[in-house]
Structures are given as C-alpha cells and as structure tokens.
PAMARVEX-97450 format. One record per residue (C-alpha): x, y, z. Coordinates in steps of 0.1 Angstrom, whole numbers, padded with zeros to 4 digits, always signed. Layout:
XYZ/...
//
This chain:
+0000+0000+0000/+0014+0034-0010/-0004+0065+0003/-0002+0103-0003/-0022+0132+0013/-0023+0169+0003/-0021+0194+0031/-0048+0220+0037/-0028+0252+0035/-0022+0261+0071/-0045+0286+0088/-0061+0298+0056/-0097+0288+0049/-0099+0258+0027/-0103+0272-0008/-0086+0245-0029/-0093+0208-0031/-0076+0185-0006/-0065+0152-0021/-0053+0118-0010/-0045+0086-0028/-0036+0051-0020/-0026+0022-0042/-0034-0014-0034/-0024-0048-0048/-0056-0067-0054/-0039-0100-0049/-0039-0092-0012/-0076-0100-0012/-0106-0088+0009/-0085-0071+0035/-0083-0042+0011/-0120-0034+0016/-0115-0027+0053/-0082-0009+0045/-0100+0014+0020/-0127+0022+0046/-0100+0030+0071/-0083+0052+0045/-0115+0072+0039/-0122+0076+0077/-0087+0088+0083/-0088+0112+0054/-0121+0127+0066/-0108+0130+0102/-0078+0148+0088/-0101+0171+0069/-0120+0179+0100/-0090+0185+0123/-0064+0199+0101/-0086+0217+0075/-0115+0227+0098/-0140+0211+0074/-0175+0201+0083/-0181+0164+0078/-0212+0147+0092/-0212+0112+0107/-0236+0102+0079/-0212+0115+0053/-0183+0095+0068/-0205+0063+0068/-0217+0069+0033/-0182+0075+0019/-0170+0043+0036/-0199+0023+0020/-0191+0038-0014/-0154+0031-0013/-0162-0004+0000/-0185-0012-0029/-0161+0003-0055/-0131-0016-0042/-0151-0048-0039/-0159-0044-0076/-0122-0039-0084/-0113-0070-0064/-0140-0091-0082/-0135-0080-0117/-0099-0068-0122/-0063-0081-0116/-0032-0063-0103/-0034-0028-0088/-0062-0008-0076/-0060+0030-0069/-0083+0049-0046/-0082+0087-0049/-0101+0111-0026/-0107+0148-0034/-0126+0170-0009/-0140+0203-0019/-0161+0227+0002/-0191+0205+0005/-0183+0172-0012/-0160+0143-0015/-0152+0126-0047/-0142+0089-0043/-0125+0076-0074/-0114+0040-0079/-0092+0029-0108/-0087-0008-0117/-0071-0026-0147/-0103-0040-0162/-0114-0021-0193/-0150-0032-0189/-0172-0003-0177/-0197-0013-0149/-0234-0012-0155/-0259-0002-0129/-0286-0028-0129/-0322-0021-0122/-0333-0028-0087/-0343-0065-0082/-0349-0076-0046/-0348-0113-0058/-0313-0109-0072/-0285-0122-0049/-0254-0100-0053/-0245-0074-0079/-0262-0045-0060/-0230-0025-0054/-0234+0002-0080/-0271+0003-0073/-0263+0012-0037/-0236+0037-0047/-0259+0054-0071/-0286+0057-0044/-0262+0072-0019/-0243+0097-0041/-0249+0130-0058/-0234+0115-0090/-0217+0083-0102/-0198+0080-0135/-0174+0055-0152/-0149+0063-0178/-0124+0043-0198/-0087+0051-0192/-0057+0043-0214/-0054+0012-0193/-0084+0001-0172/-0112+0024-0160/-0121+0049-0134/-0154+0049-0114/-0161+0082-0096/-0188+0089-0071/-0195+0122-0053/-0207+0122-0017/-0221+0152+0002/-0200+0160+0033/-0230+0173+0053/-0265+0160+0057/
//
C-alpha cells in the first residue's frame, strides 16, 4: 500500500481541493476493503481536524460504504493494482477508484430477488453522482458524496 495526502494550506480557509490517494495490490484480497474504509475515515478525520472542514457522521459512513463497494468491484473484476483517490471540496468528497479492467460497470435495475451485484445500485442511491470512464489502461469509477446531511 502506498499513500499520499495533500495538506490544507495552514491557517487559511480551505479554498482548494484536498486530495489523498492510495494504491493497493488486489492479490492481497478482501482485507483491502476494510483498509479502504479506514483510509476514507482517516482522510475525513484529517479534513475535520487539520482543515477545519465540516463532515457529518452520515457523510463518513456513506463515503465508507461507497469506497467499500467500488473496491469490492475492483477485487472481483480486475487483476493487479487498484488505486483509490479522494478529493474533498467545500461540500463534497469525490471517491475515485481505478482498476485494470477495461469493462465499464453497468448499474442494474433494482431487483430484490437478485443475490449480489447490487453494489453500483447502492452507490448510485447514496451519491450525488456516479460515473465511469475508460482510461488508457483500465477504467475509473467516480462517485460524489455530500459532506453534510
């Protein structure tokens, strides 16, 4: 795991995005899911304490669910590395996950009888926006979470 975090700019009000990123090796398995949730929680705590940002408990829980679902998809459908990037702005957090699979995910229609494959459906319901885009290698899935209720 390799991690980097931007600083907030000292005592100045937060006027620019604050970013953090971590790379994972998907061969390490399901432990990455809890590691990614911890990464999000730590980032949001840093945002609150060092950057004087307002982050609700609900926003933290939502962001952890979102990263958990997106990293789970990377583990299930891609091989090799997985990158998680976080970007906080004044009132939102973008959670972006890159993986090596070029296949863009599809949000399925709700089906209470279906076992599994509800991850993106959940993410879409919780977030302001969700988008997927092809990259030169693999793809990015980005979701935007409100930081306040």
